[in-house]
Each structure stands twice: as C-alpha cells, then as structure tokens.
BANU-411091 format. One record per residue (C-alpha): residue number from 0; residue in three letters; x, y, z. Coordinates in pm, 1 decimal, padded with zeros to 6 digits. Layout:
BEGIN
{NUM,ALA,{X,Y,Z}}
...
END
This chain:
BEGIN
{0,MET,{07281.3,-01112.0,06634.2}}
{1,SER,{07306.7,-00834.2,06890.3}}
{2,PHE,{07422.2,-01095.9,07140.8}}
{3,LEU,{07731.4,-01158.3,06927.1}}
{4,LEU,{07831.1,-00792.7,06962.6}}
{5,VAL,{07870.6,-00814.2,07340.4}}
{6,PRO,{08251.5,-00860.0,07312.9}}
{7,LEU,{08263.7,-00536.8,07107.9}}
{8,PHE,{08061.9,-00340.6,07364.4}}
{9,THR,{08266.4,-00465.5,07657.5}}
{10,ASN,{08591.6,-00381.1,07478.0}}
{11,VAL,{08500.8,-00034.7,07347.5}}
{12,LEU,{08272.9,00100.9,07622.4}}
{13,SER,{08373.8,00144.5,07985.1}}
{14,THR,{08165.8,00000.8,08267.6}}
{15,ASN,{08058.1,00357.7,08347.6}}
{16,GLU,{07944.2,00428.6,07989.2}}
{17,TYR,{07750.2,00104.0,07967.2}}
{18,GLY,{07588.6,00181.6,08300.9}}
{19,VAL,{07481.0,00526.3,08174.7}}
{20,TYR,{07324.1,00380.4,07859.6}}
{21,ASP,{07146.2,00114.7,08062.1}}
{22,LEU,{06995.3,00371.4,08298.1}}
{23,ALA,{06881.3,00593.4,08009.0}}
{24,PHE,{06728.9,00313.5,07804.3}}
{25,ASN,{06547.9,00163.0,08100.1}}
{26,SER,{06413.9,00504.3,08200.2}}
{27,ILE,{06266.6,00530.9,07850.6}}
{28,SER,{06104.9,00189.4,07890.7}}
{29,LEU,{05927.7,00327.6,08199.9}}
{30,MET,{05823.5,00654.0,08034.1}}
{31,ILE,{05657.4,00486.3,07734.5}}
{32,PRO,{05367.4,00304.9,07908.9}}
{33,ILE,{05303.7,00600.2,08141.3}}
{34,PHE,{05302.5,00882.7,07886.5}}
{35,THR,{05129.4,00685.6,07607.6}}
{36,GLN,{04865.9,00545.7,07847.6}}
{37,ASN,{05004.2,00203.0,07762.3}}
{38,ILE,{04806.3,00215.1,07438.3}}
{39,ALA,{05033.6,-00037.8,07263.7}}
{40,ASP,{04871.8,-00326.3,07455.6}}
{41,GLY,{04530.8,-00201.4,07346.8}}
{42,VAL,{04648.9,-00179.3,06986.4}}
{43,LEU,{04764.0,-00541.7,06993.8}}
{44,ARG,{04449.9,-00676.3,07158.9}}
{45,PHE,{04189.1,-00479.8,06961.7}}
{46,SER,{04355.1,-00518.9,06622.9}}
{47,MET,{04277.0,-00891.2,06660.2}}
{48,ASP,{03901.6,-00829.9,06689.9}}
{49,GLU,{03700.0,-00886.8,06374.5}}
{50,ASP,{03432.3,-00626.7,06446.3}}
{51,VAL,{03655.7,-00316.7,06451.4}}
{52,ARG,{03814.9,-00106.8,06177.0}}
{53,LYS,{04188.6,-00170.6,06188.2}}
{54,GLU,{04257.1,00183.9,06071.3}}
{55,ASP,{04084.6,00322.9,06379.9}}
{56,VAL,{04281.4,00096.2,06613.1}}
{57,PHE,{04607.9,00225.2,06470.4}}
{58,ALA,{04480.7,00584.1,06481.0}}
{59,VAL,{04411.2,00559.3,06854.0}}
{60,GLY,{04765.8,00438.0,06916.4}}
{61,LEU,{04921.0,00705.2,06696.0}}
{62,ARG,{04721.6,00984.9,06861.0}}
{63,ASP,{04822.4,00877.6,07210.8}}
{64,LEU,{05185.6,00869.4,07100.0}}
{65,LEU,{05166.2,01226.7,06965.8}}
{66,LEU,{05000.9,01346.5,07286.3}}
{67,SER,{05276.6,01185.5,07493.3}}
{68,ILE,{05566.0,01370.2,07328.1}}
{69,PRO,{05526.8,01700.9,07520.9}}
{70,PHE,{05513.8,01510.1,07851.1}}
{71,ALA,{05833.5,01322.8,07767.4}}
{72,LEU,{06003.0,01648.5,07671.4}}
{73,VAL,{05899.5,01819.4,07995.9}}
{74,ALA,{06016.0,01518.5,08199.1}}
{75,LEU,{06361.4,01524.2,08042.0}}
{76,ILE,{06392.6,01901.8,08090.9}}
{77,ALA,{06295.1,01859.6,08457.0}}
{78,VAL,{06559.8,01589.4,08506.2}}
{79,LYS,{06817.6,01814.0,08338.7}}
{80,ILE,{06729.9,02115.2,08556.3}}
{81,CYS,{06727.6,01911.8,08878.0}}
{82,GLY,{07061.4,01753.2,08793.2}}
{83,ALA,{06931.7,01420.4,08924.2}}
{84,PHE,{07142.7,01218.9,08678.5}}
{85,SER,{07451.1,01421.7,08596.1}}
{86,ASP,{07595.3,01129.8,08397.6}}
{87,LEU,{07325.2,01187.9,08134.8}}
{88,ASP,{07453.8,01538.1,08049.7}}
{89,GLY,{07527.0,01565.5,07679.2}}
{90,HIS,{07288.0,01284.0,07590.6}}
{91,TYR,{06942.7,01436.9,07639.9}}
{92,LEU,{06873.5,01497.7,07269.6}}
{93,VAL,{06941.4,01139.3,07167.2}}
{94,ILE,{06745.0,01016.1,07469.8}}
{95,PHE,{06442.4,01217.8,07356.0}}
{96,VAL,{06471.1,01085.2,06999.7}}
{97,THR,{06507.3,00733.3,07138.7}}
{98,TYR,{06183.6,00776.5,07334.8}}
{99,VAL,{05986.5,00882.7,07026.6}}
{100,VAL,{06126.8,00604.5,06806.7}}
{101,GLN,{06086.9,00331.1,07068.9}}
{102,ALA,{05727.1,00433.0,07146.0}}
{103,LEU,{05640.4,00441.0,06776.3}}
{104,SER,{05812.7,00107.5,06718.9}}
{105,VAL,{05610.7,-00068.4,06988.8}}
{106,ILE,{05279.0,00061.2,06852.0}}
{107,VAL,{05357.0,-00021.4,06488.9}}
{108,VAL,{05495.8,-00368.8,06563.4}}
{109,TYR,{05202.8,-00456.0,06791.4}}
{110,TYR,{04957.3,-00336.3,06528.4}}
{111,VAL,{05112.0,-00551.2,06255.2}}
{112,ARG,{05126.9,-00850.1,06488.8}}
{113,GLY,{04757.4,-00805.0,06561.6}}
{114,LEU,{04691.3,-00819.8,06185.1}}
{115,ASP,{04866.4,-01160.6,06173.3}}
{116,ASN,{05129.0,-01025.6,05931.5}}
{117,PHE,{05410.5,-01214.5,06100.2}}
{118,LYS,{05622.5,-01232.1,05786.0}}
{119,ASP,{05649.2,-00853.7,05780.5}}
{120,VAL,{05734.6,-00848.5,06151.3}}
{121,ALA,{06008.9,-01107.4,06096.3}}
{122,VAL,{06160.9,-00927.3,05798.0}}
{123,SER,{06148.8,-00590.9,05973.3}}
{124,SER,{06308.2,-00736.6,06286.6}}
{125,LEU,{06597.0,-00875.2,06082.3}}
{126,LEU,{06633.7,-00535.9,05914.5}}
{127,CYS,{06635.3,-00365.2,06253.6}}
{128,SER,{06898.4,-00599.5,06400.1}}
{129,ALA,{07119.7,-00579.3,06090.7}}
{130,LEU,{07115.9,-00198.4,06098.0}}
{131,ILE,{07187.4,-00184.7,06472.3}}
{132,ILE,{07486.8,-00413.2,06422.9}}
{133,ALA,{07617.0,-00228.6,06115.1}}
{134,CYS,{07578.8,00111.4,06280.6}}
{135,ASN,{07748.5,-00007.3,06598.5}}
{136,LEU,{08043.0,-00140.1,06402.1}}
{137,LEU,{08065.5,00187.9,06209.6}}
{138,PHE,{08008.3,00427.6,06499.9}}
{139,LEU,{08218.6,00248.2,06762.0}}
{140,LEU,{08519.5,00137.6,06557.4}}
{141,PRO,{08621.2,00366.2,06265.4}}
{142,LEU,{08423.0,00674.9,06375.1}}
{143,LYS,{08494.7,00619.4,06746.9}}
{144,LEU,{08175.6,00795.8,06858.1}}
{145,GLY,{08165.0,00603.9,07185.4}}
{146,LEU,{07847.8,00619.4,07390.0}}
{147,GLN,{07678.4,00864.4,07150.6}}
{148,GLY,{07734.8,00621.2,06864.9}}
{149,TYR,{07587.1,00336.6,07069.3}}
{150,PHE,{07276.1,00547.4,07135.3}}
{151,TRP,{07226.5,00647.0,06770.7}}
{152,ALA,{07277.3,00291.5,06644.1}}
{153,ASN,{06988.0,00183.0,06864.2}}
{154,VAL,{06772.9,00462.4,06718.2}}
{155,ILE,{06839.2,00398.9,06349.8}}
{156,GLY,{06749.3,00028.3,06357.0}}
{157,PRO,{06401.7,00059.6,06516.3}}
{158,PHE,{06323.1,00366.6,06302.8}}
{159,ALA,{06396.0,00171.3,05984.7}}
{160,GLN,{06172.3,-00108.0,06113.6}}
{161,CYS,{05888.5,00141.3,06163.1}}
{162,VAL,{05930.6,00280.5,05811.4}}
{163,TYR,{05921.4,-00068.2,05660.3}}
{164,LEU,{05614.4,-00181.5,05855.2}}
{165,PHE,{05438.7,00151.4,05803.3}}
{166,ALA,{05485.7,00126.5,05427.1}}
{167,ARG,{05370.1,-00235.9,05416.1}}
{168,ASN,{05071.7,-00232.1,05650.7}}
{169,THR,{04945.3,00112.2,05742.6}}
{170,PRO,{04620.3,00208.5,05567.8}}
{171,ALA,{04617.4,00513.6,05342.7}}
{172,SER,{04340.3,00691.4,05531.8}}
{173,ILE,{04374.5,00739.5,05908.1}}
{174,SER,{04154.0,00960.4,06121.2}}
{175,ILE,{04329.3,01075.6,06436.5}}
{176,HIS,{03984.3,01166.3,06574.2}}
{177,ALA,{03899.0,00794.1,06598.8}}
{178,SER,{04007.4,00794.6,06962.8}}
{179,SER,{03717.3,01022.3,07053.5}}
{180,GLY,{03466.9,00745.0,06978.3}}
{181,ARG,{03362.8,00424.8,07152.6}}
{182,LEU,{03664.6,00231.2,07022.6}}
{183,GLY,{03906.0,00474.4,07183.4}}
{184,ASP,{03721.5,00448.8,07515.3}}
{185,ASP,{03724.5,00068.2,07502.0}}
{186,MET,{04093.6,00056.0,07418.6}}
{187,HIS,{04179.2,00291.4,07703.1}}
{188,SER,{03961.5,00091.6,07944.3}}
{189,TYR,{04164.9,-00215.0,07854.4}}
{190,SER,{04505.3,-00046.0,07843.2}}
{191,LEU,{04495.7,00179.0,08149.6}}
{192,PRO,{04486.7,-00099.8,08412.8}}
{193,LEU,{04786.2,-00252.1,08236.6}}
{194,ILE,{04992.1,00059.1,08307.1}}
{195,ALA,{05034.5,-00073.7,08658.8}}
{196,ASN,{05123.3,-00411.5,08511.3}}
{197,ASN,{05388.3,-00264.5,08282.9}}
{198,ILE,{05531.3,-00045.8,08554.9}}
{199,ALA,{05547.0,-00351.3,08777.4}}
{200,TRP,{05721.0,-00550.4,08502.7}}
{201,TRP,{05962.2,-00260.1,08469.2}}
{202,VAL,{06023.2,-00275.2,08843.2}}
{203,ASN,{06083.8,-00648.9,08818.3}}
{204,ASN,{06316.8,-00615.6,08520.6}}
{205,VAL,{06516.6,-00299.2,08570.5}}
{206,SER,{06444.8,-00111.7,08893.3}}
{207,ASP,{06726.4,-00306.9,09053.6}}
{208,ARG,{06967.6,-00121.8,08821.6}}
{209,TYR,{06881.9,00206.8,08995.8}}
{210,ILE,{06919.8,00052.7,09340.6}}
{211,VAL,{07253.3,-00104.5,09242.1}}
{212,THR,{07363.4,00235.5,09107.4}}
{213,PHE,{07253.6,00409.7,09429.0}}
{214,PHE,{07435.2,00170.9,09663.9}}
{215,CYS,{07723.0,00043.8,09446.3}}
{216,GLY,{07780.8,00308.6,09174.7}}
{217,VAL,{07733.3,00344.5,08798.8}}
{218,SER,{08023.7,00112.1,08714.0}}
{219,ALA,{07875.3,-00167.2,08923.4}}
{220,ASN,{07547.9,-00115.9,08738.6}}
{221,GLY,{07735.3,-00145.1,08407.8}}
{222,ILE,{07872.4,-00483.6,08513.0}}
{223,TYR,{07535.4,-00597.0,08645.4}}
{224,SER,{07361.5,-00482.4,08327.0}}
{225,VAL,{07598.0,-00671.0,08099.4}}
{226,ALA,{07533.7,-00980.1,08311.2}}
{227,THR,{07188.2,-00989.1,08151.4}}
{228,LYS,{07342.5,-01069.2,07812.4}}
{229,ILE,{07390.1,-01439.7,07891.3}}
{230,PRO,{07030.5,-01472.8,08018.6}}
{231,SER,{06924.8,-01306.3,07692.8}}
{232,ILE,{06996.7,-01641.6,07523.6}}
{233,LEU,{06700.8,-01781.9,07714.6}}
{234,SER,{06504.6,-01462.7,07652.9}}
{235,ILE,{06520.9,-01539.3,07280.6}}
{236,VAL,{06343.4,-01870.0,07341.7}}
{237,GLN,{06089.0,-01685.7,07556.2}}
{238,SER,{06022.1,-01419.1,07293.4}}
{239,ILE,{05973.5,-01668.9,07010.5}}
{240,VAL,{05685.5,-01829.2,07196.9}}
{241,GLY,{05568.0,-01528.9,07397.7}}
{242,GLN,{05516.7,-01288.3,07107.7}}
{243,ALA,{05279.4,-01528.7,06933.6}}
{244,TRP,{05113.5,-01667.2,07244.2}}
{245,THR,{04865.5,-01388.8,07323.3}}
{246,ILE,{04726.1,-01413.0,06971.0}}
{247,SER,{04702.0,-01793.9,06991.9}}
{248,ALA,{04538.1,-01774.1,07333.4}}
{249,VAL,{04268.0,-01540.0,07202.0}}
{250,GLY,{04197.0,-01755.5,06898.7}}
{251,GLU,{04203.8,-02096.2,07071.5}}
{252,TYR,{04057.8,-02013.4,07413.1}}
{253,ASP,{03852.6,-02302.2,07554.8}}
{254,PRO,{03765.1,-02301.3,07927.9}}
{255,GLU,{03762.6,-02681.5,07937.6}}
{256,ASP,{04079.5,-02717.7,07728.0}}
{257,SER,{03902.4,-03015.5,07571.6}}
{258,ASP,{04172.6,-03078.7,07310.9}}
{259,GLY,{04458.4,-03026.9,07558.2}}
{260,PHE,{04603.4,-02740.5,07354.7}}
{261,PHE,{04679.2,-02509.9,07650.9}}
{262,SER,{04801.7,-02789.5,07879.6}}
{263,ASN,{05030.6,-02938.4,07614.4}}
{264,MET,{05166.1,-02598.2,07518.2}}
{265,TYR,{05241.1,-02516.8,07881.8}}
{266,ALA,{05410.9,-02853.6,07938.5}}
{267,GLY,{05626.0,-02819.9,07628.4}}
{268,TYR,{05713.7,-02457.5,07698.4}}
{269,ASN,{05807.4,-02533.9,08058.1}}
{270,CYS,{06019.4,-02831.6,07949.0}}
{271,VAL,{06212.6,-02632.8,07687.1}}
{272,MET,{06266.4,-02333.2,07916.3}}
{273,THR,{06381.1,-02543.8,08213.4}}
{274,ILE,{06626.1,-02755.5,08014.7}}
{275,ALA,{06762.9,-02452.5,07829.4}}
{276,CYS,{06804.1,-02280.9,08167.1}}
{277,THR,{07006.3,-02562.0,08325.9}}
{278,ILE,{07235.9,-02579.7,08020.2}}
{279,ILE,{07296.6,-02203.8,08011.9}}
{280,VAL,{07367.0,-02191.8,08386.0}}
{281,ALA,{07613.6,-02478.1,08343.4}}
{282,LEU,{07793.1,-02288.0,08064.5}}
{283,ASN,{07798.5,-01962.4,08261.7}}
{284,ILE,{08175.3,-01924.4,08309.5}}
{285,PRO,{08277.5,-02043.0,07958.0}}
{286,LEU,{08026.6,-01799.9,07806.3}}
{287,ALA,{08149.1,-01519.4,08031.1}}
{288,SER,{08508.2,-01586.7,07922.5}}
{289,LEU,{08399.6,-01561.3,07559.9}}
{290,LEU,{08176.5,-01253.8,07588.5}}
{291,TYR,{08299.3,-01033.2,07872.1}}
{292,SER,{08622.0,-00836.2,07849.3}}
{293,LYS,{08826.7,-00656.4,08112.2}}
{294,ASP,{08630.4,-00554.0,08422.9}}
{295,PHE,{08305.6,-00690.8,08277.1}}
{296,PHE,{08413.3,-01053.1,08341.4}}
{297,ALA,{08295.6,-01021.7,08702.8}}
{298,ALA,{07939.6,-01019.3,08565.9}}
{299,TRP,{07933.5,-01401.1,08565.8}}
{300,HIS,{07861.0,-01392.1,08940.3}}
{301,PHE,{07514.1,-01246.9,08875.6}}
{302,VAL,{07411.9,-01466.6,08581.6}}
{303,PRO,{07270.0,-01788.0,08742.5}}
{304,PHE,{06976.1,-01636.4,08932.4}}
{305,LEU,{06900.7,-01398.2,08644.7}}
{306,VAL,{06874.4,-01694.3,08405.7}}
{307,ILE,{06645.5,-01886.6,08641.2}}
{308,SER,{06424.0,-01580.5,08685.5}}
{309,ILE,{06357.3,-01579.4,08310.1}}
{310,VAL,{06197.2,-01924.4,08339.5}}
{311,PHE,{05938.0,-01791.0,08582.7}}
{312,GLY,{05898.7,-01471.9,08380.9}}
{313,ALA,{05827.0,-01680.5,08070.5}}
{314,LEU,{05575.0,-01904.8,08244.7}}
{315,SER,{05407.4,-01600.3,08400.2}}
{316,GLY,{05383.6,-01450.6,08053.1}}
{317,TYR,{05223.8,-01769.3,07923.1}}
{318,LEU,{04956.7,-01755.9,08190.8}}
{319,GLY,{04922.2,-01382.7,08124.7}}
{320,GLY,{04827.7,-01466.5,07766.7}}
{321,ILE,{04524.9,-01653.2,07897.8}}
{322,LEU,{04432.2,-01356.3,08117.6}}
{323,ALA,{04459.9,-01134.7,07809.3}}
{324,ALA,{04231.0,-01370.2,07616.9}}
{325,VAL,{03958.0,-01323.9,07877.6}}
{326,LYS,{04043.9,-00951.6,07908.9}}
{327,ASP,{04117.7,-00980.4,08281.4}}
{328,SER,{04368.7,-00695.8,08277.2}}
{329,ALA,{04306.1,-00621.2,08647.1}}
{330,GLU,{04436.6,-00961.7,08760.4}}
{331,PHE,{04713.1,-00934.1,08504.1}}
{332,ALA,{04826.0,-00617.4,08679.9}}
{333,ARG,{04763.1,-00730.9,09038.7}}
{334,SER,{04992.7,-01032.4,09024.4}}
{335,THR,{05270.7,-00830.0,08865.3}}
{336,VAL,{05237.0,-00542.7,09112.7}}
{337,ILE,{05263.1,-00779.3,09410.4}}
{338,GLY,{05578.2,-00929.6,09262.1}}
{339,ALA,{05717.1,-00580.8,09202.8}}
{340,VAL,{05659.0,-00473.3,09563.0}}
{341,VAL,{05844.5,-00781.7,09685.2}}
{342,ASN,{06124.3,-00702.9,09441.0}}
{343,ILE,{06169.1,-00348.5,09569.6}}
{344,VAL,{06167.5,-00456.6,09934.4}}
{345,LEU,{06421.8,-00734.9,09873.4}}
{346,ASN,{06643.7,-00505.3,09667.6}}
{347,PHE,{06668.5,-00247.6,09944.2}}
{348,ALA,{06724.8,-00522.1,10199.4}}
{349,LEU,{06984.8,-00726.7,10008.3}}
{350,VAL,{07182.0,-00496.4,09775.7}}
{351,PRO,{07344.8,-00294.1,10060.2}}
{352,VAL,{07452.6,-00624.8,10217.7}}
{353,ILE,{07560.6,-00848.8,09926.7}}
{354,GLY,{07573.9,-00605.6,09635.2}}
{355,PRO,{07435.8,-00683.6,09287.1}}
{356,ASN,{07387.7,-01049.1,09381.5}}
{357,GLY,{07105.4,-00931.1,09605.2}}
{358,ALA,{06936.9,-00770.2,09303.1}}
{359,ALA,{06964.1,-01092.7,09103.3}}
{360,PHE,{06812.0,-01294.6,09388.0}}
{361,ALA,{06531.4,-01040.3,09434.1}}
{362,THR,{06446.7,-01063.8,09062.7}}
{363,LEU,{06419.2,-01441.3,09088.8}}
{364,ILE,{06188.3,-01428.9,09391.2}}
{365,CYS,{05955.9,-01165.3,09244.5}}
{366,TYR,{05904.3,-01362.5,08921.3}}
{367,TRP,{05841.0,-01678.9,09120.0}}
{368,ILE,{05571.7,-01502.0,09323.9}}
{369,THR,{05406.2,-01365.5,09008.3}}
{370,TRP,{05400.4,-01714.9,08859.7}}
{371,CYS,{05246.3,-01861.2,09177.9}}
{372,LEU,{04969.5,-01599.5,09184.0}}
{373,ARG,{04880.0,-01657.1,08819.0}}
{374,VAL,{04880.9,-02035.1,08853.8}}
{375,ARG,{04626.2,-01996.2,09130.7}}
{376,ARG,{04410.1,-01741.9,08944.1}}
{377,ILE,{04411.8,-01913.4,08606.3}}
{378,ARG,{04209.2,-02203.9,08745.6}}
{379,ASP,{03905.9,-01974.2,08748.1}}
{380,TYR,{03917.9,-01957.6,08368.9}}
{381,ILE,{04058.6,-02281.6,08232.8}}
{382,ARG,{04141.9,-02636.8,08335.5}}
{383,LEU,{04516.6,-02675.4,08294.4}}
{384,HIS,{04668.8,-03017.4,08355.4}}
{385,PHE,{05039.0,-03027.9,08437.1}}
{386,ARG,{05275.2,-03210.1,08672.8}}
{387,LEU,{05316.4,-02940.8,08935.2}}
{388,GLY,{05509.8,-03161.5,09180.9}}
{389,ARG,{05770.7,-03257.8,08922.6}}
{390,ASP,{05798.5,-02899.7,08802.6}}
{391,LEU,{05850.9,-02763.3,09154.2}}
{392,LEU,{06124.2,-03022.3,09214.1}}
{393,SER,{06301.6,-02915.2,08894.4}}
{394,TYR,{06287.7,-02550.3,09003.7}}
{395,VAL,{06447.9,-02641.8,09337.2}}
{396,VAL,{06722.9,-02822.5,09147.6}}
{397,LEU,{06779.9,-02512.2,08931.9}}
{398,PHE,{06808.8,-02298.6,09244.3}}
{399,PHE,{07074.9,-02523.6,09396.3}}
{400,GLN,{07254.3,-02537.1,09062.4}}
{401,GLY,{07282.0,-02158.6,09061.7}}
{402,ALA,{07379.1,-02145.0,09429.0}}
{403,SER,{07651.2,-02407.5,09375.4}}
{404,TYR,{07864.9,-02147.6,09196.1}}
{405,TYR,{07929.2,-01985.0,09532.1}}
{406,LEU,{08080.9,-02311.8,09656.9}}
{407,PHE,{08247.7,-02441.2,09339.5}}
{408,ALA,{08358.7,-02169.6,09100.2}}
{409,GLU,{08695.7,-02296.3,08976.0}}
{410,GLY,{08864.5,-02602.8,08833.4}}
{411,THR,{08722.5,-02944.1,08754.8}}
{412,ALA,{08485.7,-02942.8,09051.1}}
{413,VAL,{08258.1,-02675.9,08904.9}}
{414,LEU,{08230.9,-02865.7,08574.3}}
{415,LEU,{08138.6,-03193.1,08744.6}}
{416,VAL,{07885.5,-03025.7,08972.5}}
{417,GLN,{07720.0,-02844.0,08682.7}}
{418,LEU,{07710.8,-03161.5,08472.0}}
{419,PHE,{07539.1,-03341.8,08760.0}}
{420,PHE,{07263.0,-03080.9,08776.2}}
{421,VAL,{07211.0,-03082.8,08398.2}}
{422,VAL,{07171.2,-03462.2,08394.1}}
{423,LEU,{06934.2,-03445.7,08692.2}}
{424,VAL,{06705.5,-03185.9,08530.4}}
{425,MET,{06702.2,-03364.3,08196.1}}
{426,GLY,{06616.9,-03688.5,08375.5}}
{427,LEU,{06311.1,-03523.5,08532.0}}
{428,TYR,{06187.9,-03415.1,08187.2}}
{429,LEU,{06295.8,-03722.8,07988.6}}
{430,LYS,{05938.2,-03823.2,07904.7}}
{431,ASP,{05852.2,-03470.0,07788.5}}
{432,VAL,{06165.6,-03450.8,07575.1}}
{433,ARG,{06080.6,-03777.2,07403.0}}
{434,LEU,{05726.7,-03653.9,07337.6}}
{435,ILE,{05848.4,-03321.5,07192.3}}
{436,VAL,{06101.1,-03498.4,06968.7}}
{437,SER,{05846.5,-03751.4,06843.8}}
{438,ARG,{05582.5,-03484.7,06777.4}}
{439,THR,{05834.8,-03266.4,06594.1}}
{440,HIS,{05948.9,-03563.4,06385.0}}
{441,PHE,{05586.3,-03646.7,06301.3}}
{442,LEU,{05506.7,-03289.7,06197.2}}
{443,LEU,{05817.2,-03266.1,05978.3}}
{444,ARG,{05739.9,-03599.5,05813.9}}
{445,GLU,{05379.6,-03491.5,05755.4}}
{446,LYS,{05497.6,-03163.6,05604.0}}
{447,ARG,{05734.4,-03345.6,05367.2}}
{448,GLY,{05449.8,-03576.4,05267.3}}
{449,ASN,{05220.7,-03282.6,05189.4}}
{450,SER,{05498.4,-03120.3,04985.0}}
{451,ARG,{05531.9,-03432.9,04771.9}}
{452,VAL,{05155.3,-03446.6,04714.6}}
{453,LYS,{05156.4,-03087.5,04595.4}}
END
C-alpha cells in the first residue's frame, strides 16, 4: 500500500527533502542494532525455543532497548553540535522519537513472530500501513506539513502496531532483571556477533546513499533513494518468504534434507524471484512513468541493477535462515561483512566516475558475493540439490537485460529487447514453473476437498 503512495511523495516532496528523510531513516537503521546490542535477533531466535520462559526473552529485549535510549540521545546531540548534517536541523526531535519507536517495533514484532502468532503480526502490519497512508494523506495534503509530516506519519503507524501487539501478546508479569541471568547471557552471545552482520547488511543496503550524497549531493540521493521503490515490488515477495523462513528452518532442519524440503523450497524461491525480477526490469520505464514525477523520473536509470541485487539478497537470506537454524552466527556475519567491504570499495571507486549508477552496480556485486560465500559454506550443514549451472546462466541473462537499457532506452527497440530477455528467462525455468503450478493446484484442490469433508 505504501508503494501506491510514491506518486504523492514525488509530487509533494522535493528531491532534497526526500534525500534528507532517507539519510535520517537509514541512520536510525544503523543505530538500532549497535545501541540495542542487536537484541531483536536474539528475541526472535530464543522465543522459538521450548525450554525458555517467553516472558524472560521479551524482558531481555525490552531492557536492552531502555539502556540504548541514552546512547541514541547522546549520538544525536553530538551530530547536532558537530553540524555534520546541517540538513537535519529542525528534525532532531522526530528523529529521536523515530529511533525509539522503530527499535521497539522490531523487538515486539520479532517476539510475536517467535511465538508463531502470525495472525496478529499480519493484522498489526495492515494497521501500521493503513495509518501510515492515512497520516501521509492528512499531513502532506490538507495540513501541508511537508517533511515533518512525512516523518510523523512513519512514527504513528509503527507505534500503533506496537500497542496492538503488546496488548495481544505481552505477558502481564515481566521482570526486567531477567537479562542478568543465563538466558540474557545466551541471547547476547547469539546476538552480538550479528551486530557485524547487521551493520554489513546496512552497508550493503544504504551506505551507498551517503557516498552518493558526498559525491553527488542530497538531491541526487533523493532520486537514487526513490529508485528503490520499484525494486520494493520484488522486496515484497522476498519478505513474504523471508520473514517465515528462519522459523521454518529451525523447525524442519535436517542435515540430509531427506524429504527434499530445503532443496525444493530453494528451487521454488529462486524460480519465483528470478522470473519476477525479469518482469519488473522489463517494466522499468512504464512503472517509472506511472510512479515518478518531475525530477524523480530520472530514477529509472538506477532501477535494473537494484532489482537484480534483491534476487541475490533474497537467496542469501534463505541460506542465512539455515545458518540461523544451526546458530552459526559467526559465518552469518562473515559472509555479509566481506560483501560489505566490497560494496564500500566499489562505491568509492565507481560513484565519482559514473554517479549513482556506480552505487547500484556495487550493491549488485556485494549481494552476489555474499550469496556465493553462503552457498559454499552451507554445504557443511546440509545437502542442498539445485541446478547451479542453469541458475548461473539465468543470472547472466538478468545482468545483460539490465545493461541493455544503456543501449536501448527509447522506442520500440527497448520493448522488443526486454520481451526477448523475459521469454529467455522464463524458458530456462519452464519446468520449475510447471511444477509450482501443478503443486499449487494440487494443494488448492486438496484444501477444497478437506473443506467439503468438514
């Protein structure tokens, strides 16, 4: 639903204002894992264990959040005094509130997910999105609050989600002192190595925004940031599977994969992500014409490689779910950190030369490297069977499909070229598509049959 509001944002906000919001929000996403000791990942993982008190798991997360607030406050005051980001002047209060609400939201949502209460998560997410949309429409149009209104709309929605989930799932008695026991130590032992992982993911996802801002300016960052809205279509597919995958991996883990669950899931996930990717890349310019207004239309140049990078990010996340199941947080972090280092180096090498396109290409390469490292490591834990040769060929095709926009970007030629690549990718996965369709049809027919019996 937020995706549908992109035309509103690009009409009401300037490229500079959108760039400021993007920098602030992404800075918060870096502060959260550092100041909270990345406890949210520990909350998710340990709330799935049967031999722990769920109340204590939540208490550890809540205590770490409370302890992080002074550090966040000091950090923002230091940035204000140093004048490092003058564009943030006038927004520090809402940025601080956003930090607290976002950190709380992650902990509460992860806790409820770990309890398997997915219905509550779904309802609360719809509530959150609906409030963000309603508040944006109210604050940006009749009230004309501009950037401040955009900030507050993205505070109110997550806060309402926390209130709903807290009321539905949080136990009546919580001891904040739970973190001083063995459970707290175990959770921190698991979570702390993942700080590096989360920082590295942050580097992979958003550090390029700072480099683009440094070399090209805040307005260029605003255009580059809005370019991520088209790839967010594919991110939705990723999140649907990814949010449930860690829990499934823990519950179904089998080193031999004797029933083919992990291999079949990987094959299906890869097929869906790759085909969705080639279709979205092909529709890049029509979607940009629909979504981006004024100066934001130039964002279509950066979309293709950003979309392709999400495929490798999704597959890396899938393999990361297996690493989480075996609690190998060190390898989880190592592969991401290596990708992040490559990302930083490529960003500094390419952005001064080719602008934001260099950042998009660097993002693609870093996710590909992370995927390669995890494919190699995962063989130590489980026997995955997939058609690596065919998959690599499809990824090469996707790369040339994205690169073709720099040769054919106008007229009938671009449509024919993009159609050719879509048909080629779908041809490579024709067998998988048929299998997914037949399995889905079988499951639906079986479900209807069970409904009739009942």
